[in-house]
FIZA-723547 format. One record per residue: residue number from 1; residue in three letters; y, z, x of N, C-alpha, C in turn. Coordinates in nm, 3 decimals, padded with zeros to 5 digits. Atoms other than C-alpha are relative to their C-alpha. Example, Ala and Ser with C-alpha at 12.3 -4.5 7.8 and 13.67 -1.06 7.14 Angstrom:
BEGIN
+-----+-----+---------+---------+---------+---------+---------+---------+---------+---------+---------+
!   k !   r !     npy !     npz !     npx !    capy !    capz !    capx !     cpy !     cpz !     cpx !
+-----+-----+---------+---------+---------+---------+---------+---------+---------+---------+---------+
!   1 ! Ala ! -00.119 !  00.000 !  00.089 ! -00.450 !  00.780 !  01.230 !  00.120 !  00.000 !  00.090 !
!   2 ! Ser ! -00.119 ! -00.006 ! -00.082 ! -00.106 !  00.714 !  01.367 !  00.109 !  00.073 ! -00.077 !
+-----+-----+---------+---------+---------+---------+---------+---------+---------+---------+---------+
// end
This chain:
BEGIN
+-----+-----+---------+---------+---------+---------+---------+---------+---------+---------+---------+
!   k !   r !     npy !     npz !     npx !    capy !    capz !    capx !     cpy !     cpz !     cpx !
+-----+-----+---------+---------+---------+---------+---------+---------+---------+---------+---------+
!   1 ! Met ! -00.040 !  00.166 !  00.072 !  08.260 !  07.075 ! -04.875 ! -00.091 !  00.095 ! -00.173 !
!   2 ! Ile ! -00.016 ! -00.053 !  00.147 !  08.293 !  07.125 ! -05.269 ! -00.148 ! -00.063 ! -00.069 !
!   3 ! Tyr !  00.085 !  00.038 !  00.057 !  07.949 !  07.068 ! -05.436 !  00.003 !  00.045 ! -00.185 !
!   4 ! Asn !  00.026 ! -00.008 !  00.155 !  07.890 !  07.024 ! -05.848 ! -00.158 ! -00.077 !  00.004 !
!   5 ! Phe !  00.140 !  00.111 !  00.023 !  07.490 !  06.912 ! -05.843 !  00.000 ! -00.046 ! -00.121 !
!   6 ! Asp !  00.055 ! -00.054 !  00.076 !  07.461 !  07.041 ! -06.180 !  00.048 ! -00.137 ! -00.071 !
!   7 ! Asn ! -00.097 !  00.082 !  00.035 !  07.744 !  06.800 ! -06.312 !  00.127 ! -00.093 !  00.056 !
!   8 ! Pro ! -00.153 !  00.048 ! -00.101 !  07.937 !  06.572 ! -06.063 !  00.109 ! -00.078 ! -00.065 !
!   9 ! Asp ! -00.171 !  00.075 ! -00.020 !  08.183 !  06.429 ! -06.267 !  00.080 !  00.127 ! -00.053 !
!  10 ! Phe ! -00.111 ! -00.081 ! -00.017 !  08.339 !  06.771 ! -06.299 ! -00.019 !  00.071 !  00.121 !
!  11 ! Ser !  00.018 !  00.013 ! -00.095 !  08.309 !  06.803 ! -05.955 !  00.189 !  00.014 !  00.032 !
!  12 ! Leu ! -00.207 !  00.005 ! -00.032 !  08.691 !  06.892 ! -05.777 !  00.092 ! -00.167 ! -00.015 !
!  13 ! Tyr ! -00.019 !  00.144 ! -00.031 !  08.655 !  06.542 ! -05.644 !  00.085 ! -00.069 ! -00.131 !
!  14 ! Ser ! -00.028 !  00.117 !  00.111 !  08.653 !  06.358 ! -06.005 !  00.082 !  00.081 ! -00.104 !
!  15 ! Leu ! -00.129 ! -00.085 !  00.099 !  08.874 !  06.655 ! -06.180 !  00.069 ! -00.075 !  00.095 !
!  16 ! Gly ! -00.110 !  00.063 ! -00.084 !  09.132 !  06.516 ! -05.892 !  00.023 ! -00.114 ! -00.037 !
!  17 ! Ala !  00.017 !  00.118 !  00.029 !  09.073 !  06.198 ! -05.977 !  00.045 ! -00.060 ! -00.133 !
!  18 ! Val ! -00.103 !  00.025 !  00.125 !  09.173 !  06.213 ! -06.323 !  00.127 !  00.033 ! -00.019 !
!  19 ! Leu ! -00.120 ! -00.079 !  00.055 !  09.420 !  06.442 ! -06.310 !  00.124 ! -00.082 !  00.092 !
!  20 ! Ile ! -00.056 !  00.091 ! -00.060 !  09.597 !  06.199 ! -06.042 !  00.033 ! -00.144 ! -00.052 !
!  21 ! Arg ! -00.055 !  00.085 !  00.128 !  09.554 !  05.952 ! -06.332 !  00.043 !  00.024 ! -00.042 !
!  22 ! Val ! -00.124 ! -00.034 !  00.060 !  09.751 !  06.146 ! -06.554 !  00.109 !  00.003 ! -00.005 !
!  23 ! Leu ! -00.125 ! -00.020 ! -00.060 !  10.019 !  06.235 ! -06.329 !  00.053 ! -00.169 ! -00.013 !
!  24 ! Arg ! -00.038 !  00.179 !  00.000 !  10.044 !  05.807 ! -06.276 !  00.075 !  00.008 ! -00.113 !
!  25 ! Glu ! -00.048 !  00.106 !  00.070 !  10.052 !  05.690 ! -06.575 !  00.124 !  00.064 ! -00.100 !
!  26 ! Ser ! -00.128 ! -00.058 !  00.063 !  10.298 !  05.939 ! -06.724 !  00.090 ! -00.037 !  00.007 !
!  27 ! Ala ! -00.139 !  00.069 ! -00.020 !  10.674 !  05.834 ! -06.790 !  00.081 !  00.064 !  00.090 !
!  28 ! Val ! -00.098 ! -00.083 ! -00.013 !  10.806 !  06.126 ! -06.624 ! -00.086 !  00.047 !  00.155 !
!  29 ! Asn !  00.093 ! -00.049 ! -00.106 !  10.724 !  06.274 ! -06.224 !  00.037 !  00.212 ! -00.036 !
!  30 ! Val !  00.033 ! -00.174 !  00.048 !  10.794 !  06.671 ! -06.365 ! -00.066 ! -00.001 ! -00.099 !
!  31 ! His !  00.123 !  00.014 !  00.120 !  10.493 !  06.802 ! -06.587 !  00.107 !  00.104 !  00.025 !
!  32 ! Asp !  00.028 ! -00.137 !  00.031 !  10.530 !  07.093 ! -06.770 ! -00.134 !  00.064 !  00.012 !
!  33 ! Ser !  00.104 !  00.024 ! -00.023 !  10.221 !  07.274 ! -06.691 ! -00.136 ! -00.030 ! -00.175 !
!  34 ! Ser !  00.081 ! -00.014 !  00.098 !  10.071 !  07.343 ! -07.048 !  00.023 ! -00.195 ! -00.048 !
!  35 ! Val ! -00.037 !  00.167 !  00.029 !  10.139 !  06.943 ! -07.142 ! -00.111 ! -00.052 !  00.145 !
!  36 ! Leu !  00.022 !  00.050 ! -00.073 !  10.016 !  06.822 ! -06.874 ! -00.204 ! -00.004 !  00.007 !
!  37 ! Tyr !  00.169 ! -00.074 !  00.029 !  09.633 !  07.061 ! -06.897 ! -00.038 ! -00.091 ! -00.137 !
!  38 ! Tyr !  00.144 !  00.047 !  00.116 !  09.606 !  06.935 ! -07.276 !  00.076 ! -00.177 !  00.056 !
!  39 ! Asp !  00.062 !  00.110 ! -00.048 !  09.679 !  06.603 ! -07.142 ! -00.116 ! -00.065 !  00.103 !
!  40 ! Phe !  00.123 !  00.061 ! -00.069 !  09.428 !  06.593 ! -06.867 ! -00.142 !  00.028 ! -00.079 !
!  41 ! Lys !  00.098 ! -00.048 !  00.078 !  09.213 !  06.789 ! -07.123 ! -00.054 ! -00.104 ! -00.050 !
!  42 ! Asn !  00.094 !  00.119 !  00.066 !  09.185 !  06.474 ! -07.312 ! -00.039 ! -00.117 !  00.060 !
!  43 ! Ala !  00.070 !  00.121 ! -00.114 !  09.158 !  06.239 ! -06.991 ! -00.176 !  00.003 ! -00.023 !
!  44 ! Val !  00.161 ! -00.063 ! -00.010 !  08.839 !  06.435 ! -06.941 ! -00.138 ! -00.038 ! -00.101 !
!  45 ! Gly !  00.073 ! -00.014 !  00.123 !  08.725 !  06.401 ! -07.277 ! -00.071 !  00.125 !  00.037 !
!  46 ! Gln !  00.040 ! -00.083 ! -00.031 !  08.581 !  06.724 ! -07.226 !  00.067 !  00.152 ! -00.012 !
!  47 ! Asp ! -00.053 ! -00.151 !  00.018 !  08.665 !  07.137 ! -07.367 !  00.037 ! -00.012 !  00.177 !
!  48 ! Leu ! -00.025 ! -00.020 ! -00.157 !  08.782 !  07.200 ! -06.951 !  00.121 !  00.165 ! -00.070 !
!  49 ! Ser ! -00.021 ! -00.125 ! -00.026 !  08.838 !  07.580 ! -06.919 !  00.169 !  00.002 !  00.035 !
!  50 ! Phe ! -00.055 !  00.003 ! -00.067 !  09.186 !  07.647 ! -06.833 !  00.060 !  00.071 !  00.192 !
!  51 ! Ser !  00.007 ! -00.019 ! -00.147 !  09.105 !  07.804 ! -06.442 ! -00.086 ! -00.137 !  00.007 !
!  52 ! Val !  00.046 !  00.174 ! -00.100 !  08.923 !  07.421 ! -06.423 !  00.165 ! -00.093 !  00.079 !
!  53 ! Tyr ! -00.096 !  00.003 ! -00.077 !  09.230 !  07.299 ! -06.421 !  00.121 !  00.019 !  00.093 !
!  54 ! Leu ! -00.076 ! -00.050 ! -00.134 !  09.433 !  07.543 ! -06.230 ! -00.083 ! -00.007 !  00.135 !
!  55 ! Tyr !  00.068 !  00.045 ! -00.101 !  09.141 !  07.496 ! -05.926 !  00.040 ! -00.157 ! -00.008 !
!  56 ! Thr ! -00.012 !  00.165 !  00.008 !  09.199 !  07.091 ! -06.015 !  00.082 !  00.015 !  00.106 !
!  57 ! Leu ! -00.171 ! -00.016 ! -00.076 !  09.649 !  07.186 ! -05.957 ! -00.119 !  00.061 !  00.159 !
!  58 ! Asp !  00.054 ! -00.030 ! -00.153 !  09.489 !  07.380 ! -05.635 ! -00.012 ! -00.084 !  00.113 !
!  59 ! Trp !  00.052 !  00.094 ! -00.087 !  09.313 !  07.133 ! -05.508 !  00.105 ! -00.136 !  00.053 !
!  60 ! Leu ! -00.122 !  00.094 !  00.035 !  09.646 !  06.865 ! -05.561 !  00.061 !  00.041 !  00.145 !
!  61 ! Phe ! -00.100 ! -00.033 ! -00.096 !  09.839 !  07.077 ! -05.367 ! -00.011 !  00.059 !  00.095 !
!  62 ! Ile !  00.054 ! -00.020 ! -00.127 !  09.658 !  07.176 ! -05.106 ! -00.015 ! -00.155 !  00.110 !
!  63 ! Leu !  00.006 !  00.103 ! -00.011 !  09.615 !  06.788 ! -05.081 !  00.148 ! -00.060 !  00.060 !
!  64 ! Gly ! -00.087 !  00.027 !  00.000 !  09.983 !  06.765 ! -05.098 !  00.040 ! -00.095 ! -00.108 !
!  65 ! Leu ! -00.018 !  00.102 !  00.158 !  09.997 !  06.549 ! -05.410 !  00.082 !  00.000 ! -00.102 !
!  66 ! Val ! -00.089 ! -00.055 !  00.118 !  10.142 !  06.784 ! -05.674 !  00.063 !  00.102 !  00.135 !
!  67 ! Ser ! -00.124 ! -00.145 ! -00.019 !  10.424 !  07.089 ! -05.583 !  00.067 !  00.079 ! -00.093 !
!  68 ! Ile ! -00.074 ! -00.092 !  00.064 !  10.570 !  07.322 ! -05.749 !  00.132 !  00.066 ! -00.042 !
!  69 ! Asp ! -00.148 ! -00.091 ! -00.040 !  10.951 !  07.453 ! -05.867 !  00.044 !  00.091 ! -00.028 !
!  70 ! Asp ! -00.031 ! -00.150 ! -00.061 !  11.124 !  07.704 ! -05.896 ! -00.007 !  00.067 ! -00.150 !
!  71 ! Lys ! -00.022 ! -00.057 !  00.151 !  11.093 !  07.714 ! -06.314 ! -00.175 ! -00.007 !  00.017 !
!  72 ! Gly !  00.130 !  00.045 !  00.049 !  10.676 !  07.647 ! -06.260 ! -00.062 ! -00.099 ! -00.013 !
!  73 ! Asp !  00.036 !  00.141 !  00.024 !  10.675 !  07.311 ! -06.330 ! -00.084 ! -00.156 !  00.063 !
!  74 ! Ile !  00.015 !  00.022 ! -00.038 !  10.459 !  07.063 ! -06.188 !  00.056 ! -00.129 !  00.041 !
!  75 ! Leu ! -00.031 !  00.093 ! -00.033 !  10.586 !  06.783 ! -05.953 ! -00.103 ! -00.126 !  00.101 !
!  76 ! Asp !  00.054 !  00.085 ! -00.035 !  10.471 !  06.443 ! -05.887 !  00.002 ! -00.044 !  00.120 !
!  77 ! Val ! -00.075 !  00.054 ! -00.111 !  10.499 !  06.437 ! -05.538 ! -00.007 ! -00.184 !  00.118 !
!  78 ! Leu !  00.043 !  00.104 ! -00.076 !  10.439 !  06.098 ! -05.429 !  00.035 ! -00.127 ! -00.138 !
!  79 ! Gly ! -00.052 !  00.054 !  00.096 !  10.539 !  05.982 ! -05.749 ! -00.063 ! -00.162 ! -00.045 !
!  80 ! Lys !  00.051 !  00.106 !  00.024 !  10.483 !  05.623 ! -05.931 ! -00.009 ! -00.092 !  00.115 !
!  81 ! Ser !  00.027 !  00.159 ! -00.088 !  10.291 !  05.319 ! -05.736 !  00.020 ! -00.123 ! -00.041 !
+-----+-----+---------+---------+---------+---------+---------+---------+---------+---------+---------+
// end
């Protein structure tokens, strides 16, 4: 299990939900990683490290919710609801 007892809002579960929301609210299905990081930090409302962002992306990749293309862009696999 992935636990964060000090601040549950910064667990990968919670951060993954925020990143999914950012992806769904975007007008595109292909995202530049640095732009997505900026949007993600704004949505969280805290200054998160790039490492935390990458861990969150890894989590969504493992779940099959995002993919990465040949150029390194982030693809929203499920598209818009």
